KEKE-3310 file (N, C-alpha, C; in steps of 0.2 Angstrom, whole numbers, plus 5000, padded with zeros to 4 digits):
npx = (5103:5100:5095:5088:5080:5086:5099:5095:5089:5099:5109:5101:5099:5112:5116:5107:5111:5124:5121:5115:5125:5135:5144:5144:5147:5134:5129:5125:5113:5105:5106:5094:5081:5082:5075:5059:5061:5060:5049:5053:5051:5058:5067:5081:5097:5109:5118:5122:5127:5135:5142:5145:5149:5157:5155:5158:5151:5150:5149:5136:5129:5133:5134:5138:5151:5152:5140:5126:5117:5117:5113:5104:5106:5103:5092:5099:5112:5111:5107:5119:5126:5115:5110:5115:5117:5107:5103:5103:5100:5088:5079:5066:5066:5076:5069:5059:5067:5071:5059:5056:5067:5064:5052:5057:5058:5061:5066:5055:5062:5061:5064:5076:5084:5083:5087:5082:5072:5078:5091:5106:5114:5128:5133:5145:5155:5157:5161:5172:5180:5194:5202:5194:5193:5183:5172:5157:5150:5150:5139:5129:5130:5134:5132:5135:5132:5119:5104:5092:5092:5092:5088:5101:5105:5107:5106:5105:5105:5107:5117:5123:5129:5137:5146:5153:5159:5167:5175:5182:5188:5182:5174:5162:5153:5138:5133:5138:5130:5117:5111)
npy = (5080:5063:5054:5041:5034:5039:5033:5019:5019:5023:5013:5002:5005:5004:4991:4984:4989:4984:4970:4969:4972:4964:4948:4934:4933:4935:4944:4939:4933:4919:4913:4918:4907:4901:4911:4909:4904:4916:4919:4923:4933:4928:4913:4914:4906:4906:4897:4892:4903:4911:4900:4888:4895:4905:4919:4935:4943:4957:4959:4958:4964:4978:4991:4990:4993:5006:5013:5015:5005:4988:4986:4980:4970:4978:4972:4972:4969:4955:4950:4952:4940:4931:4933:4925:4913:4900:4894:4880:4873:4880:4884:4890:4900:4909:4913:4920:4931:4936:4940:4951:4959:4962:4969:4980:4981:4981:4968:4964:4961:4954:4960:4953:4955:4966:4980:4987:5002:5013:5011:5013:5005:5005:4998:5001:5005:4993:4984:4990:4988:4983:4983:4978:4964:4960:4948:4944:4934:4934:4941:4937:4923:4907:4910:4906:4893:4892:4888:4896:4913:4916:4922:4920:4913:4925:4937:4950:4960:4974:4970:4960:4966:4976:4968:4962:4973:4977:4965:4966:4978:4990:5006:5008:5017:5026:5034:5029:5019:5024:5038)
npz = (5464:5460:5445:5444:5434:5422:5422:5422:5409:5400:5403:5399:5385:5381:5383:5375:5362:5362:5362:5350:5341:5344:5344:5332:5315:5311:5319:5332:5330:5323:5306:5294:5287:5270:5258:5248:5231:5219:5206:5189:5174:5164:5163:5169:5169:5181:5185:5173:5165:5174:5181:5172:5160:5165:5166:5171:5186:5185:5171:5168:5178:5177:5183:5196:5200:5200:5205:5216:5214:5208:5195:5181:5167:5150:5137:5126:5129:5133:5120:5113:5114:5112:5100:5091:5098:5102:5114:5120:5131:5136:5125:5124:5133:5128:5117:5122:5127:5114:5109:5118:5114:5100:5102:5108:5121:5139:5150:5163:5177:5193:5208:5219:5231:5244:5254:5270:5270:5276:5275:5267:5254:5246:5231:5224:5233:5240:5230:5227:5238:5246:5235:5225:5229:5237:5237:5228:5232:5246:5251:5242:5240:5233:5218:5205:5206:5207:5199:5198:5204:5221:5237:5249:5265:5272:5285:5282:5292:5304:5314:5307:5296:5303:5310:5299:5293:5304:5304:5292:5293:5290:5291:5304:5308:5311:5301:5289:5284:5286:5280)
capx = (5098:5101:5090:5089:5077:5091:5104:5092:5088:5106:5111:5097:5101:5119:5115:5103:5116:5130:5119:5113:5131:5140:5143:5147:5146:5127:5127:5122:5107:5106:5104:5087:5080:5082:5068:5057:5063:5056:5048:5056:5048:5062:5071:5089:5101:5115:5123:5125:5130:5141:5145:5148:5153:5161:5154:5159:5145:5150:5147:5128:5128:5138:5135:5140:5157:5152:5134:5123:5113:5121:5111:5101:5108:5098:5091:5105:5118:5110:5107:5126:5127:5109:5108:5118:5117:5100:5101:5102:5097:5082:5077:5060:5068:5079:5064:5056:5072:5071:5053:5057:5071:5060:5047:5061:5055:5065:5063:5053:5064:5058:5070:5077:5087:5081:5088:5077:5072:5082:5098:5109:5119:5131:5137:5152:5159:5158:5164:5179:5183:5200:5204:5189:5193:5177:5168:5150:5147:5149:5132:5124:5131:5137:5127:5137:5129:5111:5100:5088:5094:5088:5091:5104:5103:5111:5100:5105:5103:5112:5122:5127:5133:5142:5151:5157:5163:5173:5180:5185:5192:5179:5170:5155:5149:5131:5132:5141:5124:5111:5112)
capy = (5075:5058:5052:5033:5032:5040:5028:5013:5020:5023:5006:4997:5006:5002:4984:4982:4990:4979:4964:4970:4973:4959:4941:4931:4937:4936:4948:4935:4930:4914:4915:4916:4902:4904:4914:4905:4906:4921:4918:4928:4933:4924:4909:4915:4902:4909:4892:4891:4909:4912:4894:4885:4899:4909:4926:4939:4946:4964:4959:4959:4969:4983:4997:4988:4996:5014:5015:5012:4999:4984:4986:4974:4971:4979:4966:4972:4965:4948:4949:4951:4933:4927:4934:4919:4907:4898:4892:4873:4871:4883:4889:4894:4906:4913:4915:4926:4936:4939:4944:4958:4963:4964:4974:4986:4981:4979:4963:4966:4957:4954:4962:4948:4957:4973:4982:4992:5009:5018:5009:5014:5000:5007:4993:5003:5004:4986:4981:4993:4986:4978:4983:4973:4957:4958:4943:4945:4928:4935:4942:4933:4916:4904:4912:4902:4886:4893:4888:4902:4917:4916:4925:4915:4913:4931:4941:4958:4964:4978:4967:4956:4971:4979:4962:4961:4979:4976:4960:4969:4984:4995:5010:5006:5023:5026:5038:5025:5016:5028:5045)
capz = (5464:5455:5441:5443:5428:5417:5423:5419:5402:5397:5403:5395:5378:5379:5383:5369:5357:5363:5360:5343:5337:5346:5342:5326:5308:5310:5325:5337:5328:5318:5299:5293:5282:5263:5255:5242:5224:5215:5199:5185:5168:5159:5168:5168:5173:5184:5185:5166:5163:5179:5182:5166:5155:5169:5164:5178:5189:5183:5164:5168:5184:5175:5187:5203:5202:5200:5207:5222:5212:5204:5188:5177:5160:5145:5133:5120:5132:5132:5113:5111:5113:5110:5093:5087:5102:5102:5120:5119:5137:5137:5119:5125:5137:5123:5112:5126:5127:5108:5108:5121:5109:5094:5104:5111:5128:5144:5154:5170:5182:5200:5213:5224:5237:5246:5261:5273:5266:5280:5274:5260:5252:5239:5228:5222:5239:5242:5225:5227:5245:5246:5228:5221:5231:5241:5233:5228:5236:5253:5252:5237:5240:5227:5212:5200:5207:5207:5193:5198:5209:5227:5243:5253:5272:5275:5288:5280:5298:5306:5317:5303:5292:5307:5311:5293:5293:5309:5302:5286:5295:5287:5296:5307:5310:5309:5294:5284:5280:5287:5278)
cpx = (5099:5095:5090:5086:5082:5096:5101:5091:5094:5109:5108:5099:5107:5119:5112:5108:5121:5127:5117:5120:5136:5139:5146:5145:5139:5125:5124:5116:5108:5104:5097:5086:5080:5075:5066:5060:5058:5055:5049:5052:5052:5067:5078:5093:5108:5120:5126:5129:5136:5145:5149:5152:5157:5161:5154:5153:5145:5149:5140:5126:5133:5139:5137:5146:5157:5145:5131:5120:5118:5120:5109:5103:5102:5098:5097:5111:5117:5110:5114:5128:5121:5106:5110:5117:5109:5098:5099:5098:5090:5080:5071:5061:5071:5074:5060:5060:5071:5065:5053:5062:5068:5055:5050:5059:5060:5062:5061:5055:5062:5064:5070:5079:5085:5083:5082:5077:5076:5089:5100:5115:5122:5136:5144:5157:5161:5162:5172:5183:5189:5202:5200:5189:5188:5172:5161:5146:5146:5142:5127:5125:5134:5133:5129:5135:5122:5108:5096:5091:5089:5092:5095:5103:5107:5105:5100:5103:5109:5118:5126:5132:5139:5148:5156:5161:5169:5178:5184:5189:5189:5175:5164:5151:5142:5130:5135:5135:5118:5113:5107)
cpy = (5070:5057:5045:5031:5033:5035:5021:5013:5019:5016:5001:4998:5003:4994:4981:4983:4985:4972:4964:4969:4967:4952:4939:4936:4938:4940:4945:4931:4924:4916:4914:4911:4905:4906:4909:4908:4911:4920:4924:4928:4929:4919:4909:4910:4905:4903:4891:4897:4911:4906:4891:4889:4905:4917:4930:4942:4953:4964:4961:4964:4975:4989:4996:4992:5003:5017:5012:5005:4995:4984:4980:4976:4973:4973:4966:4968:4957:4946:4949:4944:4929:4928:4928:4912:4906:4896:4885:4871:4874:4887:4893:4900:4911:4916:4921:4932:4940:4943:4951:4962:4966:4969:4980:4987:4978:4973:4965:4961:4958:4955:4956:4951:4965:4974:4986:4999:5014:5016:5011:5009:5002:5001:4995:5003:4997:4982:4984:4991:4982:4977:4978:4966:4955:4954:4944:4940:4929:4937:4938:4926:4914:4904:4907:4894:4886:4893:4895:4906:4917:4919:4919:4917:4919:4935:4948:4962:4969:4975:4963:4960:4974:4974:4962:4967:4979:4971:4962:4975:4990:5000:5007:5011:5023:5029:5034:5022:5020:5035:5047)
cpz = (5458:5452:5440:5436:5422:5417:5420:5412:5398:5397:5399:5387:5376:5379:5377:5363:5357:5360:5352:5339:5339:5343:5336:5320:5307:5316:5330:5336:5323:5311:5298:5287:5275:5261:5249:5236:5221:5208:5194:5178:5163:5164:5166:5172:5175:5184:5178:5164:5168:5181:5176:5161:5159:5167:5171:5179:5185:5175:5164:5172:5183:5179:5194:5205:5202:5202:5213:5220:5208:5197:5185:5170:5155:5141:5128:5123:5131:5124:5110:5109:5110:5103:5089:5091:5104:5110:5121:5125:5138:5131:5120:5128:5132:5118:5116:5126:5120:5106:5112:5117:5103:5096:5107:5118:5133:5147:5161:5175:5189:5204:5218:5231:5238:5253:5264:5270:5270:5279:5267:5259:5246:5237:5227:5227:5241:5237:5225:5233:5243:5238:5224:5223:5236:5236:5234:5232:5243:5255:5248:5237:5234:5221:5206:5200:5207:5200:5193:5204:5215:5232:5247:5261:5275:5278:5285:5286:5300:5309:5312:5299:5297:5309:5305:5292:5298:5307:5296:5287:5292:5293:5298:5310:5307:5302:5288:5280:5281:5286:5274)
residu = (MET:LYS:LYS:PRO:TRP:LEU:VAL:VAL:THR:VAL:THR:GLY:VAL:ALA:ALA:LEU:THR:THR:LEU:ALA:LEU:ALA:GLY:SER:ARG:TYR:GLY:GLY:ALA:PRO:PRO:SER:PRO:PRO:ALA:PRO:VAL:VAL:ALA:GLN:PRO:ILE:ALA:PHE:SER:HIS:SER:THR:HIS:ALA:GLY:GLN:PHE:ARG:ILE:ASP:CYS:GLN:TYR:CYS:HIS:PHE:SER:ALA:GLU:ARG:SER:VAL:ALA:ALA:GLY:ILE:PRO:PRO:VAL:SER:SER:CYS:MET:GLY:CYS:HIS:ALA:VAL:ILE:GLN:GLY:ARG:ASN:ALA:PRO:GLU:GLU:VAL:ARG:LYS:LEU:ARG:GLU:HIS:TRP:GLN:ARG:GLY:GLU:ALA:VAL:SER:TRP:VAL:GLN:VAL:TYR:LYS:VAL:ALA:ASP:HIS:VAL:ARG:PHE:PRO:HIS:MET:ARG:HIS:VAL:ALA:ALA:HIS:ALA:GLY:ASN:LEU:ASP:CYS:ARG:VAL:CYS:HIS:GLY:ALA:VAL:GLU:GLU:MET:GLU:VAL:ILE:GLN:LYS:VAL:ALA:GLN:PRO:LEU:SER:MET:GLY:TRP:CYS:VAL:SER:CYS:HIS:ARG:ASP:GLU:GLY:ALA:SER:ASP:GLY:CYS:SER:VAL:CYS:HIS:TYR)
# end
């Protein structure tokens, strides 16, 4: 006895999966609009640090090459320069940084990027991809041009990620991101 409901269900699931994974780098869906700029406790200028002074992303995001999280620099890393550099463009922000240093207090940065709870995004695998040639800008945009870090129009959807994995020749098995 044939079970037509099973054929319809399997066909429907296959079609939906194909639609979700097919298409352009965005998985067939247009990119979402940029999110509003997140207010941070200290106005840190990525365009000054990463752009003008060309400080590498991994100088501040020190654990990106060896950890799941990219890491946020401790105040001592910032003070390595700002113990002597007054910050001519934003001295009031450097003053806030020094106050945190004097109190022995970490800066409570507000997280800008977050994937869904059921997804694992190991930064170290992405930084190590292609011998370190996978540019942070692929997901984070031209940070060196951003005064204030903000989400770029990347959907961070499953289809977008799977399309990138396929384009880059990386595994696209479920357990790669869902474990």
